[in-house]
C-alpha positions in Angstrom: -50.6 43.3 25.7 -50.1 47.0 26.2 -52.0 47.0 29.4 -50.4 43.9 30.9 -46.8 43.6 29.7 -45.8 41.8 32.9 -48.0 38.9 31.9 -46.5 38.9 28.4 -43.0 38.7 29.9 -44.1 35.8 32.2 -45.6 34.1 29.1 -42.2 34.4 27.4 -40.5 32.8 30.4 -43.1 30.0 30.5 -42.7 29.3 26.8 -38.9 29.1 27.1 -39.2 26.8 30.0 -40.9 24.2 27.8 -37.7 23.7 25.9 -39.5 22.9 22.6 -38.8 24.5 19.2 -42.4 25.5 18.7 -42.5 27.2 22.1 -39.3 29.0 21.4 -40.9 30.3 18.2 -43.9 31.6 20.1 -41.6 33.2 22.7 -39.6 35.0 20.0 -42.8 36.2 18.3 -44.0 37.6 21.6 -40.7 39.2 22.2 -40.9 40.8 18.7 -44.3 42.3 19.7 -43.0 43.5 23.0 -40.1 45.2 21.4 -42.4 47.0 18.9 -44.6 48.0 21.8 -41.7 49.3 23.9 -40.3 51.2 21.0 -43.7 53.0 20.5 -43.8 53.8 24.2 -40.2 55.1 24.2 -38.9 52.5 26.5 -36.7 50.5 24.2 -33.8 50.6 26.7 -36.0 48.6 29.2 -36.7 46.0 26.5 -33.0 45.7 25.7 -32.2 45.2 29.4 -34.8 42.5 29.9 -34.0 40.7 26.7 -30.4 40.8 27.6 -31.3 39.2 30.9 -33.1 36.4 29.0 -30.0 35.8 26.9 -27.8 35.5 30.0 -30.2 33.2 31.8 -30.6 30.9 28.8 -27.2 31.0 27.1 -27.0 27.2 27.3 -29.8 26.8 24.8 -28.2 27.2 21.4 -31.5 26.8 19.5 -33.0 29.6 21.5 -29.9 31.8 21.0 -30.1 31.3 17.2 -33.7 32.5 17.4 -32.7 35.5 19.5 -29.9 36.3 17.0 -32.3 36.1 14.1 -34.6 38.6 15.9 -31.7 40.9 16.6 -32.0 40.8 20.4 -29.1 42.5 22.2 -26.2 40.2 23.2 -24.7 41.5 26.4 
């Protein structure tokens, strides 16, 4: 994942697009991994920006928002 973060972000988008609870769980698990990776790389602000964009784009999906809240994703 460290070498191809763009693919990981696309996978998150693809999982969310499925609109299924199991896919949401997978997306959130991947986001957790991406957040840890970005923190180690010193680019947590970029992760916060991108995850905030996800929240904005998918705010109409309450089940996903609850998962984001549980993960502690920023809420712009």
